[in-house]
N, CA, C and O atoms as a GROMACS GRO file, in nm:
protein
  380
    1MET      N    1   9.616   9.692  11.049
    1MET     CA    2   9.673   9.667  10.918
    1MET      C    3   9.563   9.653  10.813
    1MET      O    4   9.452   9.609  10.842
    2ALA      N    5   9.597   9.690  10.692
    2ALA     CA    6   9.502   9.687  10.582
    2ALA      C    7   9.502   9.549  10.515
    2ALA      O    8   9.606   9.489  10.492
    3GLU      N    9   9.383   9.503  10.484
    3GLU     CA   10   9.368   9.376  10.413
    3GLU      C   11   9.350   9.396  10.263
    3GLU      O   12   9.374   9.305  10.185
    4THR      N   13   9.308   9.518  10.222
    4THR     CA   14   9.291   9.550  10.081
    4THR      C   15   9.368   9.677  10.048
    4THR      O   16   9.398   9.757  10.137
    5VAL      N   17   9.399   9.696   9.920
    5VAL     CA   18   9.470   9.815   9.876
    5VAL      C   19   9.387   9.940   9.906
    5VAL      O   20   9.442  10.044   9.942
    6GLU      N   21   9.256   9.928   9.892
    6GLU     CA   22   9.169  10.043   9.916
    6GLU      C   23   9.176  10.092  10.060
    6GLU      O   24   9.149  10.210  10.086
    7GLU      N   25   9.210  10.006  10.154
    7GLU     CA   26   9.220  10.044  10.295
    7GLU      C   27   9.352  10.114  10.330
    7GLU      O   28   9.362  10.178  10.434
    8LEU      N   29   9.451  10.103  10.243
    8LEU     CA   30   9.581  10.163  10.272
    8LEU      C   31   9.569  10.315  10.276
    8LEU      O   32   9.496  10.374  10.197
    9THR      N   33   9.642  10.379  10.369
    9THR     CA   34   9.635  10.523  10.385
    9THR      C   35   9.762  10.576  10.449
    9THR      O   36   9.836  10.502  10.513
   10VAL      N   37   9.788  10.705  10.430
   10VAL     CA   38   9.897  10.771  10.501
   10VAL      C   39   9.842  10.859  10.613
   10VAL      O   40   9.919  10.921  10.687
   11THR      N   41   9.710  10.865  10.626
   11THR     CA   42   9.648  10.944  10.732
   11THR      C   43   9.702  10.897  10.867
   11THR      O   44   9.714  10.778  10.893
   12TYR      N   45   9.735  10.996  10.952
   12TYR     CA   46   9.790  10.963  11.083
   12TYR      C   47   9.737  11.062  11.186
   12TYR      O   48   9.735  11.183  11.163
   13GLU      N   49   9.694  11.009  11.300
   13GLU     CA   50   9.644  11.092  11.410
   13GLU      C   51   9.737  11.078  11.529
   13GLU      O   52   9.788  10.970  11.559
   14ASP      N   53   9.758  11.191  11.597
   14ASP     CA   54   9.841  11.193  11.717
   14ASP      C   55   9.775  11.288  11.817
   14ASP      O   56   9.761  11.408  11.790
   15GLY      N   57   9.734  11.236  11.929
   15GLY     CA   58   9.672  11.319  12.031
   15GLY      C   59   9.542  11.382  11.986
   15GLY      O   60   9.510  11.494  12.026
   16GLY      N   61   9.467  11.312  11.903
   16GLY     CA   62   9.340  11.364  11.855
   16GLY      C   63   9.351  11.463  11.740
   16GLY      O   64   9.251  11.518  11.695
   17ILE      N   65   9.474  11.485  11.692
   17ILE     CA   66   9.498  11.576  11.578
   17ILE      C   67   9.543  11.493  11.459
   17ILE      O   68   9.633  11.410  11.469
   18GLU      N   69   9.479  11.518  11.345
   18GLU     CA   70   9.519  11.451  11.221
   18GLU      C   71   9.648  11.519  11.173
   18GLU      O   72   9.643  11.622  11.106
   19THR      N   73   9.762  11.460  11.207
   19THR     CA   74   9.891  11.522  11.175
   19THR      C   75   9.935  11.498  11.031
   19THR      O   76  10.014  11.575  10.977
   20VAL      N   77   9.882  11.393  10.969
   20VAL     CA   78   9.903  11.369  10.826
   20VAL      C   79   9.765  11.350  10.765
   20VAL      O   80   9.693  11.255  10.797
   21LYS      N   81   9.729  11.442  10.676
   21LYS     CA   82   9.595  11.439  10.615
   21LYS      C   83   9.608  11.396  10.469
   21LYS      O   84   9.667  11.466  10.387
   22GLU      N   85   9.554  11.278  10.439
   22GLU     CA   86   9.555  11.228  10.302
   22GLU      C   87   9.453  11.306  10.220
   22GLU      O   88   9.336  11.315  10.257
   23LEU      N   89   9.498  11.361  10.107
   23LEU     CA   90   9.410  11.437  10.019
   23LEU      C   91   9.361  11.354   9.902
   23LEU      O   92   9.249  11.371   9.854
   24ASP      N   93   9.446  11.263   9.856
   24ASP     CA   94   9.409  11.178   9.742
   24ASP      C   95   9.509  11.063   9.734
   24ASP      O   96   9.617  11.070   9.792
   25LYS      N   97   9.472  10.960   9.662
   25LYS     CA   98   9.566  10.850   9.636
   25LYS      C   99   9.529  10.784   9.505
   25LYS      O  100   9.413  10.782   9.463
   26LYS      N  101   9.632  10.730   9.440
   26LYS     CA  102   9.616  10.656   9.316
   26LYS      C  103   9.688  10.523   9.334
   26LYS      O  104   9.806  10.520   9.371
   27VAL      N  105   9.618  10.416   9.307
   27VAL     CA  106   9.678  10.283   9.315
   27VAL      C  107   9.744  10.256   9.180
   27VAL      O  108   9.678  10.253   9.077
   28LEU      N  109   9.876  10.237   9.184
   28LEU     CA  110   9.952  10.213   9.061
   28LEU      C  111   9.963  10.066   9.027
   28LEU      O  112   9.972  10.029   8.910
   29SER      N  113   9.963   9.980   9.130
   29SER     CA  114   9.962   9.836   9.106
   29SER      C  115   9.902   9.766   9.227
   29SER      O  116   9.910   9.814   9.340
   30LYS      N  117   9.841   9.650   9.200
   30LYS     CA  118   9.779   9.569   9.304
   30LYS      C  119   9.838   9.429   9.298
   30LYS      O  120   9.907   9.393   9.203
   31GLY      N  121   9.810   9.352   9.401
   31GLY     CA  122   9.857   9.214   9.403
   31GLY      C  123   9.936   9.189   9.529
   31GLY      O  124   9.918   9.256   9.631
   32ALA      N  125  10.027   9.090   9.522
   32ALA     CA  126  10.111   9.058   9.638
   32ALA      C  127  10.198   9.177   9.674
   32ALA      O  128  10.230   9.198   9.791
   33TRP      N  129  10.235   9.256   9.573
   33TRP     CA  130  10.306   9.382   9.593
   33TRP      C  131  10.217   9.493   9.538
   33TRP      O  132  10.173   9.485   9.423
   34ALA      N  133  10.192   9.595   9.617
   34ALA     CA  134  10.108   9.707   9.574
   34ALA      C  135  10.191   9.835   9.578
   34ALA      O  136  10.275   9.854   9.666
   35THR      N  137  10.166   9.921   9.480
   35THR     CA  138  10.231  10.052   9.475
   35THR      C  139  10.122  10.158   9.474
   35THR      O  140  10.029  10.152   9.395
   36VAL      N  141  10.136  10.256   9.566
   36VAL     CA  142  10.036  10.361   9.580
   36VAL      C  143  10.107  10.494   9.588
   36VAL      O  144  10.207  10.508   9.658
   37ILE      N  145  10.053  10.595   9.517
   37ILE     CA  146  10.104  10.731   9.530
   37ILE      C  147   9.998  10.813   9.602
   37ILE      O  148   9.879  10.806   9.570
   38TYR      N  149  10.043  10.891   9.699
   38TYR     CA  150   9.953  10.970   9.782
   38TYR      C  151   9.983  11.119   9.768
   38TYR      O  152  10.097  11.160   9.748
   39LYS      N  153   9.878  11.198   9.779
   39LYS     CA  154   9.889  11.343   9.795
   39LYS      C  155   9.843  11.370   9.937
   39LYS      O  156   9.736  11.324   9.978
   40TYR      N  157   9.924  11.445  10.014
   40TYR     CA  158   9.890  11.466  10.155
   40TYR      C  159   9.942  11.600  10.206
   40TYR      O  160  10.016  11.670  10.136
   41GLN      N  161   9.904  11.634  10.328
   41GLN     CA  162   9.954  11.753  10.395
   41GLN      C  163   9.990  11.716  10.538
   41GLN      O  164   9.925  11.631  10.600
   42ASP      N  165  10.096  11.782  10.590
   42ASP     CA  166  10.136  11.765  10.730
   42ASP      C  167  10.079  11.881  10.812
   42ASP      O  168  10.069  11.994  10.764
   43TRP      N  169  10.043  11.851  10.936
   43TRP     CA  170   9.994  11.952  11.029
   43TRP      C  171  10.113  12.026  11.089
   43TRP      O  172  10.206  11.963  11.141
   44ASN      N  173  10.111  12.158  11.083
   44ASN     CA  174  10.214  12.241  11.142
   44ASN      C  175  10.164  12.285  11.280
   44ASN      O  176  10.076  12.371  11.289
   45ARG      N  177  10.218  12.227  11.385
   45ARG     CA  178  10.172  12.257  11.522
   45ARG      C  179  10.196  12.403  11.560
   45ARG      O  180  10.114  12.462  11.631
   46THR      N  181  10.305  12.461  11.513
   46THR     CA  182  10.336  12.599  11.546
   46THR      C  183  10.234  12.695  11.486
   46THR      O  184  10.182  12.783  11.555
   47LYS      N  185  10.206  12.677  11.358
   47LYS     CA  186  10.112  12.766  11.288
   47LYS      C  187   9.967  12.722  11.305
   47LYS      O  188   9.875  12.797  11.273
   48GLU      N  189   9.948  12.601  11.355
   48GLU     CA  190   9.815  12.540  11.369
   48GLU      C  191   9.738  12.541  11.237
   48GLU      O  192   9.623  12.583  11.229
   49GLU      N  193   9.807  12.493  11.134
   49GLU     CA  194   9.746  12.480  11.002
   49GLU      C  195   9.822  12.374  10.923
   49GLU      O  196   9.933  12.335  10.959
   50TYR      N  197   9.759  12.328  10.816
   50TYR     CA  198   9.825  12.230  10.730
   50TYR      C  199   9.921  12.301  10.636
   50TYR      O  200   9.895  12.412  10.589
   51GLY      N  201  10.033  12.234  10.608
   51GLY     CA  202  10.135  12.288  10.520
   51GLY      C  203  10.101  12.262  10.374
   51GLY      O  204   9.989  12.222  10.341
   52PRO      N  205  10.198  12.285  10.286
   52PRO     CA  206  10.176  12.266  10.143
   52PRO      C  207  10.153  12.120  10.108
   52PRO      O  208  10.187  12.030  10.184
   53ASP      N  209  10.096  12.098   9.991
   53ASP     CA  210  10.075  11.963   9.942
   53ASP      C  211  10.209  11.892   9.926
   53ASP      O  212  10.307  11.951   9.881
   54LYS      N  213  10.211  11.766   9.963
   54LYS     CA  214  10.329  11.680   9.947
   54LYS      C  215  10.284  11.552   9.878
   54LYS      O  216  10.164  11.525   9.866
   55PHE      N  217  10.381  11.474   9.834
   55PHE     CA  218  10.353  11.351   9.761
   55PHE      C  219  10.447  11.242   9.810
   55PHE      O  220  10.562  11.269   9.844
   56THR      N  221  10.397  11.119   9.814
   56THR     CA  222  10.481  11.006   9.853
   56THR      C  223  10.437  10.883   9.775
   56THR      O  224  10.318  10.863   9.750
   57ILE      N  225  10.534  10.802   9.739
   57ILE     CA  226  10.506  10.673   9.672
   57ILE      C  227  10.543  10.565   9.772
   57ILE      O  228  10.653  10.563   9.826
   58ARG      N  229  10.449  10.474   9.797
   58ARG     CA  230  10.471  10.366   9.894
   58ARG      C  231  10.455  10.231   9.827
   58ARG      O  232  10.369  10.211   9.741
   59ARG      N  233  10.541  10.136   9.868
   59ARG     CA  234  10.532   9.997   9.823
   59ARG      C  235  10.494   9.912   9.942
   59ARG      O  236  10.552   9.924  10.050
   60TYR      N  237  10.397   9.826   9.921
   60TYR     CA  238  10.347   9.738  10.026
   60TYR      C  239  10.356   9.594   9.980
   60TYR      O  240  10.341   9.564   9.861
   61GLN      N  241  10.381   9.505  10.075
   61GLN     CA  242  10.380   9.362  10.046
   61GLN      C  243  10.268   9.299  10.127
   61GLN      O  244  10.250   9.329  10.245
   62LYS      N  245  10.193   9.211  10.062
   62LYS     CA  246  10.084   9.142  10.131
   62LYS      C  247  10.133   9.007  10.180
   62LYS      O  248  10.178   8.924  10.102
   63ARG      N  249  10.124   8.987  10.311
   63ARG     CA  250  10.162   8.861  10.375
   63ARG      C  251  10.057   8.827  10.478
   63ARG      O  252  10.011   8.912  10.553
   64ASN      N  253  10.021   8.701  10.480
   64ASN     CA  254   9.919   8.654  10.576
   64ASN      C  255   9.793   8.739  10.571
   64ASN      O  256   9.731   8.765  10.674
   65GLY      N  257   9.756   8.782  10.450
   65GLY     CA  258   9.632   8.855  10.431
   65GLY      C  259   9.635   9.003  10.466
   65GLY      O  260   9.532   9.069  10.461
   66GLU      N  261   9.753   9.056  10.503
   66GLU     CA  262   9.763   9.197  10.538
   66GLU      C  263   9.880   9.264  10.467
   66GLU      O  264   9.985   9.204  10.447
   67TYR      N  265   9.859   9.392  10.429
   67TYR     CA  266   9.965   9.469  10.366
   67TYR      C  267  10.053   9.535  10.471
   67TYR      O  268  10.004   9.588  10.571
   68SER      N  269  10.183   9.532  10.447
   68SER     CA  270  10.276   9.608  10.532
   68SER      C  271  10.369   9.687  10.441
   68SER      O  272  10.410   9.638  10.336
   69GLN      N  273  10.401   9.809  10.484
   69GLN     CA  274  10.486   9.896  10.403
   69GLN      C  275  10.628   9.842  10.400
   69GLN      O  276  10.684   9.805  10.503
   70LYS      N  277  10.684   9.838  10.280
   70LYS     CA  278  10.821   9.789  10.264
   70LYS      C  279  10.917   9.900  10.220
   70LYS      O  280  11.036   9.894  10.252
   71SER      N  281  10.867  10.000  10.149
   71SER     CA  282  10.954  10.111  10.109
   71SER      C  283  10.869  10.233  10.077
   71SER      O  284  10.748  10.224  10.056
   72LYS      N  285  10.937  10.348  10.076
   72LYS     CA  286  10.868  10.472  10.041
   72LYS      C  287  10.966  10.568   9.979
   72LYS      O  288  11.086  10.563  10.003
   73PHE      N  289  10.912  10.658   9.897
   73PHE     CA  290  10.988  10.767   9.840
   73PHE      C  291  10.906  10.892   9.856
   73PHE      O  292  10.796  10.903   9.800
   74ASN      N  293  10.958  10.988   9.932
   74ASN     CA  294  10.888  11.114   9.952
   74ASN      C  295  10.936  11.215   9.848
   74ASN      O  296  11.056  11.237   9.833
   75ILE      N  297  10.842  11.274   9.778
   75ILE     CA  298  10.873  11.379   9.682
   75ILE      C  299  10.872  11.508   9.762
   75ILE      O  300  10.769  11.548   9.817
   76SER      N  301  10.987  11.574   9.768
   76SER     CA  302  11.009  11.680   9.866
   76SER      C  303  10.940  11.812   9.836
   76SER      O  304  10.923  11.895   9.925
   77SER      N  305  10.900  11.833   9.711
   77SER     CA  306  10.838  11.961   9.677
   77SER      C  307  10.760  11.949   9.547
   77SER      O  308  10.773  11.851   9.474
   78GLU      N  309  10.678  12.049   9.521
   78GLU     CA  310  10.605  12.053   9.395
   78GLU      C  311  10.705  12.064   9.279
   78GLU      O  312  10.683  12.008   9.172
   79LYS      N  313  10.814  12.138   9.301
   79LYS     CA  314  10.918  12.152   9.198
   79LYS      C  315  10.977  12.016   9.163
   79LYS      O  316  10.994  11.984   9.045
   80GLN      N  317  11.008  11.936   9.264
   80GLN     CA  318  11.064  11.803   9.237
   80GLN      C  319  10.962  11.716   9.164
   80GLN      O  320  10.998  11.639   9.075
   81ALA      N  321  10.835  11.726   9.203
   81ALA     CA  322  10.729  11.648   9.136
   81ALA      C  323  10.724  11.683   8.987
   81ALA      O  324  10.714  11.594   8.903
   82LYS      N  325  10.733  11.811   8.955
   82LYS     CA  326  10.731  11.854   8.815
   82LYS      C  327  10.853  11.803   8.740
   82LYS      O  328  10.842  11.765   8.623
   83GLU      N  329  10.969  11.801   8.805
   83GLU     CA  330  11.090  11.750   8.742
   83GLU      C  331  11.080  11.600   8.713
   83GLU      O  332  11.128  11.553   8.610
   84ILE      N  333  11.018  11.527   8.803
   84ILE     CA  334  10.996  11.384   8.782
   84ILE      C  335  10.903  11.363   8.662
   84ILE      O  336  10.928  11.278   8.576
   85ILE      N  337  10.796  11.440   8.658
   85ILE     CA  338  10.700  11.432   8.546
   85ILE      C  339  10.771  11.462   8.414
   85ILE      O  340  10.752  11.390   8.316
   86GLU      N  341  10.853  11.567   8.411
   86GLU     CA  342  10.925  11.605   8.289
   86GLU      C  343  11.019  11.493   8.243
   86GLU      O  344  11.025  11.461   8.125
   87ALA      N  345  11.093  11.435   8.338
   87ALA     CA  346  11.187  11.328   8.302
   87ALA      C  347  11.112  11.207   8.246
   87ALA      O  348  11.151  11.152   8.144
   88LEU      N  349  11.005  11.166   8.314
   88LEU     CA  350  10.929  11.050   8.267
   88LEU      C  351  10.866  11.077   8.131
   88LEU      O  352  10.866  10.990   8.044
   89THR      N  353  10.811  11.197   8.112
   89THR     CA  354  10.750  11.233   7.985
   89THR      C  355  10.853  11.227   7.872
   89THR      O  356  10.824  11.177   7.764
   90GLU      N  357  10.973  11.278   7.899
   90GLU     CA  358  11.080  11.275   7.799
   90GLU      C  359  11.117  11.130   7.765
   90GLU      O  360  11.127  11.095   7.647
   91TRP      N  361  11.137  11.049   7.866
   91TRP     CA  362  11.178  10.910   7.842
   91TRP      C  363  11.070  10.832   7.769
   91TRP      O  364  11.101  10.751   7.681
   92ILE      N  365  10.945  10.854   7.804
   92ILE     CA  366  10.836  10.780   7.740
   92ILE      C  367  10.822  10.822   7.595
   92ILE      O  368  10.799  10.738   7.509
   93SER      N  369  10.837  10.951   7.566
   93SER     CA  370  10.822  10.998   7.427
   93SER      C  371  10.939  10.952   7.339
   93SER      O  372  10.924  10.943   7.217
   94GLU      N  373  11.054  10.920   7.401
   94GLU     CA  374  11.168  10.869   7.326
   94GLU      C  375  11.143  10.725   7.280
   94GLU      O  376  11.195  10.682   7.178
   95GLY      N  377  11.062  10.652   7.359
   95GLY     CA  378  11.039  10.510   7.333
   95GLY      C  379  10.944  10.490   7.223
   95GLY      O  380  10.913  10.376   7.188
   0.00000   0.00000   0.00000
């Protein structure tokens, strides 16, 4: 388990293969509750290569000095990511 936000990751290994490869992350909030957005790729065992870029937002709660994941939202495609950006940009510019 991670003790700091900087240690949090979505990287995952299975059988010596990095099946989830973290490409980047941005910490959106820190503290007792942390929010992190990740850019990552999944390993395709059939093709033996990494798939397209994906994105996920994770919420972590810190208890007893360690962060544990409490929720996540997977952005299913680059198209959905762009739609989220467009909606947020529209709402922010209205304010």
